[in-house]
C-alpha positions in Angstrom: -0.3 0.0 0.1 3.1 2.3 0.7 5.0 2.3 -2.3 7.6 4.6 -0.3 7.1 6.6 3.3 4.2 9.1 3.0 3.3 8.2 -0.3 0.3 5.9 -0.9 -0.4 4.2 -4.1 -3.7 3.3 -4.9 -3.5 -0.4 -6.2 -7.4 -1.1 -6.6 -8.4 -4.7 -6.9 -5.3 -6.3 -7.5 -5.6 -8.1 -4.1 -8.9 -9.4 -4.6 -7.7 -10.5 -8.0 -4.6 -12.5 -6.2 -7.1 -14.2 -4.0 -9.5 -15.4 -6.8 -6.5 -16.6 -8.6 -4.8 -18.5 -5.4 -5.6 -22.0 -5.4 -5.4 -22.3 -1.5 -8.3 -19.7 -0.9 -10.9 -21.8 -3.0 -9.5 -25.2 -1.1 -10.6 -23.1 2.4 -13.9 -21.4 0.9 -15.1 -25.4 0.3 -13.6 -26.2 3.4 -15.4 -23.3 5.4 -19.0 -23.7 3.3 -18.6 -27.8 4.0 -18.5 -27.1 7.7 -21.3 -24.7 7.6 -23.7 -26.7 5.6 -23.0 -30.1 7.7 -23.1 -27.8 11.3 -25.8 -26.3 10.2 -27.8 -29.3 9.0 -26.8 -31.1 12.4 -28.4 -28.5 14.0 -31.5 -28.6 12.2 -31.9 -32.1 12.9 -31.2 -31.9 16.1 -33.8 -29.6 16.6 -36.5 -31.2 14.9 -35.8 -34.6 16.5 -35.9 -32.7 19.7 -38.7 -31.4 18.7 -40.8 -34.2 17.8 -40.0 -36.4 20.7 -41.3 -33.5 23.0 -44.5 -33.5 21.2 -45.2 -37.2 22.3 -46.6 -37.9 25.5 -43.8 -38.1 27.9 -43.5 -37.9 31.8 -42.6 -34.5 33.0 -42.9 -32.7 29.7 -41.9 -29.2 31.2 -39.1 -30.5 32.7 -37.4 -31.2 29.3 -38.8 -28.1 27.5 -36.7 -26.5 30.2 -33.7 -27.8 29.3 -34.4 -27.4 26.0 -34.5 -23.6 26.5 -32.0 -23.4 28.9 -28.7 -23.0 26.7 -30.8 -20.1 24.9 -31.8 -18.5 27.9 -28.4 -18.3 29.8 -26.2 -16.4 27.4 -27.7 -12.8 27.8 -28.3 -13.8 32.1 -24.5 -14.0 32.1 -23.7 -11.2 29.9 -25.8 -9.2 31.8 -24.1 -10.3 35.2 -21.0 -9.4 33.8 -21.7 -6.2 33.0 -23.7 -5.5 36.4 -20.0 -6.6 38.1 -17.8 -3.9 35.4 -19.9 -1.5 35.6 -19.9 -1.1 39.7 -18.3 2.2 41.0 -16.5 1.7 44.1 -14.8 4.2 45.9 -11.4 2.4 46.0 -9.8 4.1 43.8 
C-alpha cells in the first residue's frame, strides 16, 4: 500500500484478483462452506428430533422443555451479570 514512506499508491482490486487466483483460497472456501452446511444441517436435525420427541406424550414434559430452552436463556443472563459487575462504581480509587 505504501510505495515510499509518506506516499500512497492506489492498487485497486489487485489483492482481490490475486486472492481469487490462489488455489488455497478456493480450498479454504470449500471447507468453510462444507463445515457451515454440515453444522447447520446437524443443528436442524437435532432440533427437529427434539421437537418431535417433546411433541409426544412423555412424563415431565415441562422438565424437558426447560432443558431445551436453557441454552438459549443463559447467555443473556450471564452477559448482564458480567456487565453489572464491570459497571459497579466503587470508592477504592
